[in-house]
VEXTI-730945 format. One record per residue (C-alpha): residue number from 1; chain; x, y, z. Coordinates in Angstrom, 2 decimals, always signed. Example, Ala and Ser with C-alpha at 12.3 -4.5 7.8 and 13.67 -1.06 7.14 Angstrom:
<nodes>
<node num="1" chaine="A" xx="+12.30" yy="-4.50" zz="+7.80"/>
<node num="2" chaine="A" xx="+13.67" yy="-1.06" zz="+7.14"/>
</nodes>
This chain:
<nodes>
<node num="1" chaine="A" xx="-0.09" yy="+0.00" zz="+0.16"/>
<node num="2" chaine="A" xx="+1.48" yy="+3.70" zz="-0.65"/>
<node num="3" chaine="A" xx="+1.70" yy="+5.75" zz="+2.19"/>
<node num="4" chaine="A" xx="+0.15" yy="+9.17" zz="+2.49"/>
<node num="5" chaine="A" xx="+2.79" yy="+11.84" zz="+2.88"/>
<node num="6" chaine="A" xx="+2.77" yy="+15.74" zz="+3.93"/>
<node num="7" chaine="A" xx="+6.31" yy="+17.08" zz="+2.79"/>
<node num="8" chaine="A" xx="+7.31" yy="+20.50" zz="+3.82"/>
<node num="9" chaine="A" xx="+9.87" yy="+22.50" zz="+1.41"/>
<node num="10" chaine="A" xx="+10.98" yy="+25.54" zz="+3.40"/>
<node num="11" chaine="A" xx="+12.96" yy="+26.99" zz="+0.27"/>
<node num="12" chaine="A" xx="+15.19" yy="+29.74" zz="+0.77"/>
<node num="13" chaine="A" xx="+13.75" yy="+30.53" zz="+3.86"/>
<node num="14" chaine="A" xx="+14.70" yy="+31.08" zz="+8.04"/>
<node num="15" chaine="A" xx="+18.22" yy="+31.53" zz="+9.36"/>
<node num="16" chaine="A" xx="+19.77" yy="+28.57" zz="+11.14"/>
<node num="17" chaine="A" xx="+18.42" yy="+29.70" zz="+14.59"/>
<node num="18" chaine="A" xx="+15.02" yy="+29.80" zz="+13.44"/>
<node num="19" chaine="A" xx="+14.86" yy="+26.79" zz="+11.38"/>
<node num="20" chaine="A" xx="+15.61" yy="+24.78" zz="+14.13"/>
<node num="21" chaine="A" xx="+12.94" yy="+26.43" zz="+16.28"/>
<node num="22" chaine="A" xx="+10.44" yy="+25.74" zz="+13.66"/>
<node num="23" chaine="A" xx="+11.70" yy="+22.08" zz="+13.48"/>
<node num="24" chaine="A" xx="+11.43" yy="+21.65" zz="+17.12"/>
<node num="25" chaine="A" xx="+7.92" yy="+23.17" zz="+16.82"/>
<node num="26" chaine="A" xx="+6.73" yy="+20.49" zz="+14.25"/>
<node num="27" chaine="A" xx="+8.49" yy="+17.91" zz="+16.03"/>
<node num="28" chaine="A" xx="+6.73" yy="+18.62" zz="+19.49"/>
<node num="29" chaine="A" xx="+3.27" yy="+19.09" zz="+17.65"/>
<node num="30" chaine="A" xx="+3.51" yy="+15.79" zz="+16.28"/>
<node num="31" chaine="A" xx="+4.00" yy="+14.29" zz="+19.22"/>
<node num="32" chaine="A" xx="+0.36" yy="+15.20" zz="+20.52"/>
<node num="33" chaine="A" xx="-1.41" yy="+13.57" zz="+17.68"/>
<node num="34" chaine="A" xx="-2.02" yy="+10.34" zz="+15.90"/>
<node num="35" chaine="A" xx="-0.75" yy="+11.45" zz="+12.35"/>
<node num="36" chaine="A" xx="-2.19" yy="+9.54" zz="+9.43"/>
<node num="37" chaine="A" xx="+0.60" yy="+10.03" zz="+7.46"/>
<node num="38" chaine="A" xx="+4.43" yy="+10.39" zz="+6.87"/>
<node num="39" chaine="A" xx="+5.73" yy="+13.95" zz="+7.69"/>
<node num="40" chaine="A" xx="+9.06" yy="+15.54" zz="+6.06"/>
<node num="41" chaine="A" xx="+10.70" yy="+18.58" zz="+6.58"/>
<node num="42" chaine="A" xx="+12.85" yy="+19.73" zz="+3.82"/>
<node num="43" chaine="A" xx="+15.38" yy="+22.32" zz="+4.95"/>
<node num="44" chaine="A" xx="+18.37" yy="+24.66" zz="+3.40"/>
<node num="45" chaine="A" xx="+21.68" yy="+22.52" zz="+3.66"/>
<node num="46" chaine="A" xx="+22.93" yy="+24.65" zz="+6.51"/>
<node num="47" chaine="A" xx="+20.24" yy="+23.57" zz="+8.56"/>
<node num="48" chaine="A" xx="+20.12" yy="+19.77" zz="+8.32"/>
<node num="49" chaine="A" xx="+22.38" yy="+18.14" zz="+10.64"/>
<node num="50" chaine="A" xx="+21.40" yy="+20.69" zz="+13.60"/>
<node num="51" chaine="A" xx="+17.70" yy="+20.36" zz="+12.54"/>
<node num="52" chaine="A" xx="+18.69" yy="+16.20" zz="+12.58"/>
<node num="53" chaine="A" xx="+19.83" yy="+16.47" zz="+16.02"/>
<node num="54" chaine="A" xx="+16.49" yy="+17.85" zz="+17.87"/>
<node num="55" chaine="A" xx="+13.98" yy="+15.72" zz="+16.16"/>
<node num="56" chaine="A" xx="+12.96" yy="+12.11" zz="+16.66"/>
<node num="57" chaine="A" xx="+11.85" yy="+9.15" zz="+14.39"/>
<node num="58" chaine="A" xx="+8.38" yy="+10.20" zz="+13.72"/>
<node num="59" chaine="A" xx="+9.63" yy="+13.25" zz="+11.40"/>
<node num="60" chaine="A" xx="+11.45" yy="+12.86" zz="+8.44"/>
<node num="61" chaine="A" xx="+14.27" yy="+15.09" zz="+7.33"/>
<node num="62" chaine="A" xx="+15.22" yy="+15.99" zz="+3.78"/>
<node num="63" chaine="A" xx="+17.28" yy="+18.17" zz="+1.53"/>
<node num="64" chaine="A" xx="+15.87" yy="+20.74" zz="-0.93"/>
<node num="65" chaine="A" xx="+18.49" yy="+19.56" zz="-3.61"/>
<node num="66" chaine="A" xx="+21.72" yy="+17.48" zz="-4.21"/>
<node num="67" chaine="A" xx="+24.56" yy="+17.70" zz="-7.08"/>
<node num="68" chaine="A" xx="+24.78" yy="+15.93" zz="-10.12"/>
<node num="69" chaine="A" xx="+28.42" yy="+15.02" zz="-8.99"/>
<node num="70" chaine="A" xx="+29.60" yy="+12.47" zz="-6.47"/>
<node num="71" chaine="A" xx="+32.30" yy="+14.90" zz="-5.24"/>
<node num="72" chaine="A" xx="+35.20" yy="+17.06" zz="-6.63"/>
<node num="73" chaine="A" xx="+35.79" yy="+20.66" zz="-7.65"/>
<node num="74" chaine="A" xx="+32.31" yy="+21.81" zz="-8.16"/>
<node num="75" chaine="A" xx="+32.53" yy="+24.97" zz="-5.72"/>
<node num="76" chaine="A" xx="+29.14" yy="+25.75" zz="-3.70"/>
<node num="77" chaine="A" xx="+27.82" yy="+22.54" zz="-4.68"/>
<node num="78" chaine="A" xx="+26.38" yy="+19.56" zz="-1.69"/>
<node num="79" chaine="A" xx="+26.28" yy="+15.87" zz="-3.16"/>
<node num="80" chaine="A" xx="+23.89" yy="+12.80" zz="-2.14"/>
<node num="81" chaine="A" xx="+26.68" yy="+11.66" zz="+0.21"/>
<node num="82" chaine="A" xx="+26.83" yy="+14.71" zz="+2.00"/>
<node num="83" chaine="A" xx="+23.31" yy="+15.09" zz="+2.44"/>
<node num="84" chaine="A" xx="+22.57" yy="+10.99" zz="+3.77"/>
<node num="85" chaine="A" xx="+25.58" yy="+12.10" zz="+6.20"/>
<node num="86" chaine="A" xx="+23.46" yy="+14.74" zz="+8.28"/>
<node num="87" chaine="A" xx="+21.11" yy="+12.32" zz="+8.47"/>
<node num="88" chaine="A" xx="+18.52" yy="+13.11" zz="+5.77"/>
<node num="89" chaine="A" xx="+16.56" yy="+10.38" zz="+4.69"/>
<node num="90" chaine="A" xx="+15.03" yy="+12.70" zz="+1.40"/>
<node num="91" chaine="A" xx="+16.11" yy="+15.01" zz="-1.31"/>
<node num="92" chaine="A" xx="+13.76" yy="+17.22" zz="-3.63"/>
<node num="93" chaine="A" xx="+14.46" yy="+16.91" zz="-7.02"/>
<node num="94" chaine="A" xx="+13.62" yy="+18.38" zz="-9.75"/>
<node num="95" chaine="A" xx="+11.48" yy="+21.50" zz="-8.44"/>
<node num="96" chaine="A" xx="+9.76" yy="+23.78" zz="-10.94"/>
<node num="97" chaine="A" xx="+12.32" yy="+26.43" zz="-9.28"/>
<node num="98" chaine="A" xx="+15.38" yy="+24.67" zz="-10.19"/>
<node num="99" chaine="A" xx="+14.52" yy="+23.67" zz="-14.10"/>
<node num="100" chaine="A" xx="+13.29" yy="+27.33" zz="-14.45"/>
<node num="101" chaine="A" xx="+16.03" yy="+29.40" zz="-12.20"/>
<node num="102" chaine="A" xx="+19.38" yy="+27.00" zz="-12.80"/>
<node num="103" chaine="A" xx="+18.47" yy="+25.17" zz="-15.99"/>
<node num="104" chaine="A" xx="+18.16" yy="+21.99" zz="-14.64"/>
<node num="105" chaine="A" xx="+17.36" yy="+19.14" zz="-17.50"/>
<node num="106" chaine="A" xx="+16.04" yy="+15.88" zz="-17.61"/>
<node num="107" chaine="A" xx="+19.76" yy="+14.62" zz="-17.71"/>
<node num="108" chaine="A" xx="+20.52" yy="+16.30" zz="-15.01"/>
<node num="109" chaine="A" xx="+17.75" yy="+15.18" zz="-12.95"/>
<node num="110" chaine="A" xx="+18.30" yy="+11.54" zz="-14.30"/>
<node num="111" chaine="A" xx="+21.81" yy="+11.90" zz="-12.90"/>
<node num="112" chaine="A" xx="+20.95" yy="+13.36" zz="-9.19"/>
<node num="113" chaine="A" xx="+17.96" yy="+10.72" zz="-9.17"/>
<node num="114" chaine="A" xx="+20.60" yy="+7.86" zz="-9.45"/>
<node num="115" chaine="A" xx="+23.45" yy="+9.50" zz="-7.14"/>
<node num="116" chaine="A" xx="+20.24" yy="+10.04" zz="-4.12"/>
<node num="117" chaine="A" xx="+19.43" yy="+6.15" zz="-4.40"/>
<node num="118" chaine="A" xx="+22.81" yy="+5.21" zz="-4.35"/>
<node num="119" chaine="A" xx="+23.18" yy="+6.99" zz="-0.81"/>
<node num="120" chaine="A" xx="+19.31" yy="+5.62" zz="+0.16"/>
<node num="121" chaine="A" xx="+18.11" yy="+9.11" zz="-0.42"/>
<node num="122" chaine="A" xx="+14.47" yy="+9.05" zz="-0.71"/>
<node num="123" chaine="A" xx="+13.58" yy="+11.40" zz="-4.02"/>
<node num="124" chaine="A" xx="+10.69" yy="+13.76" zz="-4.06"/>
<node num="125" chaine="A" xx="+10.75" yy="+13.81" zz="-7.78"/>
<node num="126" chaine="A" xx="+8.76" yy="+17.38" zz="-9.20"/>
<node num="127" chaine="A" xx="+7.06" yy="+17.23" zz="-12.03"/>
<node num="128" chaine="A" xx="+4.29" yy="+20.04" zz="-13.28"/>
<node num="129" chaine="A" xx="+3.28" yy="+22.36" zz="-16.31"/>
<node num="130" chaine="A" xx="+3.46" yy="+26.09" zz="-16.33"/>
<node num="131" chaine="A" xx="+0.34" yy="+28.48" zz="-17.39"/>
<node num="132" chaine="A" xx="+1.00" yy="+28.50" zz="-21.22"/>
<node num="133" chaine="A" xx="+0.93" yy="+24.71" zz="-21.33"/>
<node num="134" chaine="A" xx="-1.82" yy="+24.38" zz="-18.86"/>
<node num="135" chaine="A" xx="-3.67" yy="+27.02" zz="-20.95"/>
<node num="136" chaine="A" xx="-2.73" yy="+25.59" zz="-24.93"/>
<node num="137" chaine="A" xx="-3.95" yy="+22.14" zz="-23.37"/>
<node num="138" chaine="A" xx="-0.51" yy="+20.07" zz="-24.01"/>
<node num="139" chaine="A" xx="+0.13" yy="+19.87" zz="-19.87"/>
<node num="140" chaine="A" xx="-0.64" yy="+16.19" zz="-19.88"/>
<node num="141" chaine="A" xx="+1.95" yy="+15.42" zz="-22.55"/>
<node num="142" chaine="A" xx="+4.23" yy="+17.90" zz="-20.80"/>
<node num="143" chaine="A" xx="+4.08" yy="+15.77" zz="-17.31"/>
<node num="144" chaine="A" xx="+4.48" yy="+12.66" zz="-19.24"/>
<node num="145" chaine="A" xx="+7.40" yy="+13.62" zz="-21.27"/>
<node num="146" chaine="A" xx="+9.09" yy="+14.93" zz="-17.55"/>
<node num="147" chaine="A" xx="+8.68" yy="+11.39" zz="-16.38"/>
<node num="148" chaine="A" xx="+9.84" yy="+9.44" zz="-19.42"/>
<node num="149" chaine="A" xx="+12.85" yy="+11.39" zz="-19.67"/>
<node num="150" chaine="A" xx="+14.21" yy="+11.33" zz="-16.29"/>
<node num="151" chaine="A" xx="+12.73" yy="+8.47" zz="-14.76"/>
<node num="152" chaine="A" xx="+11.81" yy="+5.89" zz="-17.17"/>
<node num="153" chaine="A" xx="+15.72" yy="+4.27" zz="-17.22"/>
<node num="154" chaine="A" xx="+15.49" yy="+3.07" zz="-13.65"/>
<node num="155" chaine="A" xx="+14.57" yy="-0.22" zz="-13.03"/>
<node num="156" chaine="A" xx="+10.86" yy="-1.03" zz="-11.35"/>
<node num="157" chaine="A" xx="+12.75" yy="-1.77" zz="-8.02"/>
<node num="158" chaine="A" xx="+14.55" yy="+1.69" zz="-8.18"/>
<node num="159" chaine="A" xx="+11.43" yy="+3.69" zz="-9.75"/>
<node num="160" chaine="A" xx="+9.32" yy="+2.27" zz="-6.55"/>
<node num="161" chaine="A" xx="+11.49" yy="+3.94" zz="-3.93"/>
<node num="162" chaine="A" xx="+10.48" yy="+7.44" zz="-5.33"/>
<node num="163" chaine="A" xx="+7.85" yy="+9.61" zz="-4.34"/>
<node num="164" chaine="A" xx="+6.63" yy="+12.36" zz="-7.05"/>
<node num="165" chaine="A" xx="+5.10" yy="+15.50" zz="-6.53"/>
<node num="166" chaine="A" xx="+2.93" yy="+17.08" zz="-8.93"/>
<node num="167" chaine="A" xx="+3.30" yy="+20.92" zz="-8.94"/>
<node num="168" chaine="A" xx="+0.95" yy="+23.01" zz="-11.39"/>
<node num="169" chaine="A" xx="+3.47" yy="+25.79" zz="-11.57"/>
<node num="170" chaine="A" xx="+0.98" yy="+27.92" zz="-12.35"/>
<node num="171" chaine="A" xx="+0.08" yy="+27.72" zz="-8.87"/>
<node num="172" chaine="A" xx="+3.18" yy="+28.31" zz="-6.66"/>
<node num="173" chaine="A" xx="+2.64" yy="+31.08" zz="-4.85"/>
<node num="174" chaine="A" xx="+0.31" yy="+33.24" zz="-7.06"/>
<node num="175" chaine="A" xx="-2.43" yy="+32.51" zz="-5.03"/>
<node num="176" chaine="A" xx="-3.82" yy="+30.30" zz="-7.57"/>
<node num="177" chaine="A" xx="-4.72" yy="+26.24" zz="-6.51"/>
<node num="178" chaine="A" xx="-5.27" yy="+23.90" zz="-9.06"/>
<node num="179" chaine="A" xx="-9.20" yy="+22.62" zz="-8.10"/>
<node num="180" chaine="A" xx="-9.22" yy="+19.03" zz="-6.38"/>
<node num="181" chaine="A" xx="-10.65" yy="+17.94" zz="-9.74"/>
<node num="182" chaine="A" xx="-7.67" yy="+19.16" zz="-11.56"/>
<node num="183" chaine="A" xx="-5.41" yy="+17.77" zz="-9.38"/>
<node num="184" chaine="A" xx="-7.37" yy="+14.25" zz="-9.27"/>
<node num="185" chaine="A" xx="-6.84" yy="+14.39" zz="-13.14"/>
<node num="186" chaine="A" xx="-3.57" yy="+15.01" zz="-13.22"/>
<node num="187" chaine="A" xx="-2.45" yy="+12.55" zz="-10.66"/>
<node num="188" chaine="A" xx="-4.53" yy="+9.64" zz="-12.25"/>
<node num="189" chaine="A" xx="-2.80" yy="+10.44" zz="-15.29"/>
<node num="190" chaine="A" xx="+0.40" yy="+10.30" zz="-13.77"/>
<node num="191" chaine="A" xx="-0.43" yy="+7.16" zz="-12.20"/>
<node num="192" chaine="A" xx="-1.12" yy="+5.65" zz="-15.52"/>
<node num="193" chaine="A" xx="+1.49" yy="+6.51" zz="-17.00"/>
<node num="194" chaine="A" xx="+3.79" yy="+4.73" zz="-14.76"/>
<node num="195" chaine="A" xx="+1.34" yy="+1.53" zz="-15.25"/>
<node num="196" chaine="A" xx="+1.94" yy="+1.75" zz="-18.50"/>
<node num="197" chaine="A" xx="+5.66" yy="+1.33" zz="-18.14"/>
<node num="198" chaine="A" xx="+5.94" yy="-0.77" zz="-14.76"/>
<node num="199" chaine="A" xx="+2.34" yy="-2.36" zz="-14.52"/>
<node num="200" chaine="A" xx="-0.54" yy="-1.58" zz="-12.00"/>
<node num="201" chaine="A" xx="+1.26" yy="-2.64" zz="-8.96"/>
<node num="202" chaine="A" xx="+4.25" yy="-0.26" zz="-9.19"/>
<node num="203" chaine="A" xx="+1.48" yy="+2.73" zz="-10.27"/>
<node num="204" chaine="A" xx="-0.79" yy="+1.45" zz="-7.36"/>
<node num="205" chaine="A" xx="+1.67" yy="+1.96" zz="-4.56"/>
<node num="206" chaine="A" xx="+3.27" yy="+5.23" zz="-5.77"/>
<node num="207" chaine="A" xx="+3.10" yy="+7.91" zz="-3.43"/>
<node num="208" chaine="A" xx="+1.98" yy="+10.96" zz="-5.69"/>
<node num="209" chaine="A" xx="+1.88" yy="+14.45" zz="-3.32"/>
<node num="210" chaine="A" xx="-0.04" yy="+17.54" zz="-4.86"/>
<node num="211" chaine="A" xx="+2.51" yy="+20.60" zz="-4.48"/>
<node num="212" chaine="A" xx="+0.72" yy="+23.85" zz="-5.46"/>
<node num="213" chaine="A" xx="-0.42" yy="+26.31" zz="-2.65"/>
<node num="214" chaine="A" xx="-1.87" yy="+23.29" zz="-0.42"/>
<node num="215" chaine="A" xx="-3.46" yy="+25.41" zz="+2.69"/>
<node num="216" chaine="A" xx="-5.57" yy="+24.00" zz="+5.86"/>
<node num="217" chaine="A" xx="-7.98" yy="+25.26" zz="+3.79"/>
<node num="218" chaine="A" xx="-8.12" yy="+23.13" zz="+0.96"/>
<node num="219" chaine="A" xx="-5.94" yy="+20.13" zz="+2.02"/>
<node num="220" chaine="A" xx="-8.70" yy="+17.83" zz="+2.99"/>
<node num="221" chaine="A" xx="-10.46" yy="+18.49" zz="-0.95"/>
<node num="222" chaine="A" xx="-7.61" yy="+17.46" zz="-2.24"/>
<node num="223" chaine="A" xx="-6.36" yy="+14.71" zz="-0.11"/>
<node num="224" chaine="A" xx="-10.06" yy="+12.80" zz="-0.58"/>
<node num="225" chaine="A" xx="-9.38" yy="+12.30" zz="-4.04"/>
<node num="226" chaine="A" xx="-8.29" yy="+8.85" zz="-4.75"/>
<node num="227" chaine="A" xx="-5.02" yy="+9.47" zz="-6.32"/>
<node num="228" chaine="A" xx="-3.78" yy="+12.40" zz="-4.03"/>
<node num="229" chaine="A" xx="-1.69" yy="+10.81" zz="-1.51"/>
<node num="230" chaine="A" xx="-0.61" yy="+14.06" zz="+0.12"/>
<node num="231" chaine="A" xx="+1.13" yy="+17.34" zz="-0.17"/>
<node num="232" chaine="A" xx="+4.32" yy="+19.06" zz="-0.89"/>
<node num="233" chaine="A" xx="+4.05" yy="+22.06" zz="+1.03"/>
<node num="234" chaine="A" xx="+5.76" yy="+25.50" zz="+0.36"/>
<node num="235" chaine="A" xx="+4.62" yy="+28.63" zz="+2.18"/>
<node num="236" chaine="A" xx="+2.54" yy="+27.05" zz="+4.73"/>
<node num="237" chaine="A" xx="+5.15" yy="+24.44" zz="+6.19"/>
<node num="238" chaine="A" xx="+7.14" yy="+28.06" zz="+7.20"/>
<node num="239" chaine="A" xx="+4.22" yy="+28.22" zz="+10.18"/>
<node num="240" chaine="A" xx="+4.10" yy="+25.41" zz="+12.43"/>
<node num="241" chaine="A" xx="+0.17" yy="+25.82" zz="+13.20"/>
<node num="242" chaine="A" xx="-0.64" yy="+25.61" zz="+9.13"/>
<node num="243" chaine="A" xx="+1.67" yy="+22.71" zz="+8.65"/>
<node num="244" chaine="A" xx="+0.05" yy="+20.77" zz="+11.39"/>
<node num="245" chaine="A" xx="-3.23" yy="+21.85" zz="+9.90"/>
<node num="246" chaine="A" xx="-2.37" yy="+20.19" zz="+6.54"/>
<node num="247" chaine="A" xx="-1.07" yy="+17.31" zz="+8.32"/>
<node num="248" chaine="A" xx="-4.03" yy="+16.81" zz="+10.08"/>
<node num="249" chaine="A" xx="-6.37" yy="+16.63" zz="+7.28"/>
<node num="250" chaine="A" xx="-6.03" yy="+13.37" zz="+6.97"/>
</nodes>
């Protein structure tokens, strides 16, 4: 059975002290509830080791990215082994902001996924369309291509280790949100694409998160859809109460 997951993506926010404080707050809040989902926080590189020291096993820890090289003369980069050495278990790869601002291609992401898997990190792999692609009707084809180009060289066993996150890029930070029906349409399509390559069992076991301005006010409606297995949460993850409001939507 696939897992329900709520993962926070802090992006380039919080100082180290602020981040450790927020992690402690989320960790403490989780102790008081019987969460019906796995809960993960993906934090800036600078925070990983410190946050790992203040959370317990109920709260998963991830990085927001990793390099497409194992080691070497790549100033400023952070490799998958470095991420794993902090105690992190997850890594976000292919986020729309990495694709848009830093030119990450499917070839680069293919390498990153393989390096992450070699370190027993669980990739949270992001896919999604921009507004023009949504409006011109190519959005299903765009997402299919993103999956095929970056992930379909994986074995069924390795593909089964991934978490996917669908981000309607036009809904990130814009105040717009895909309707629950739009999210379900895309998630069901993604699952059918996976089934076409790896079979129904692998597709049915793959957790697919929604990553477009999910908030406490709309989380329950989204999570009730059969192919929506949780959320990759941006802004609402920076406030403990808001984040926990999404966690408890399950």
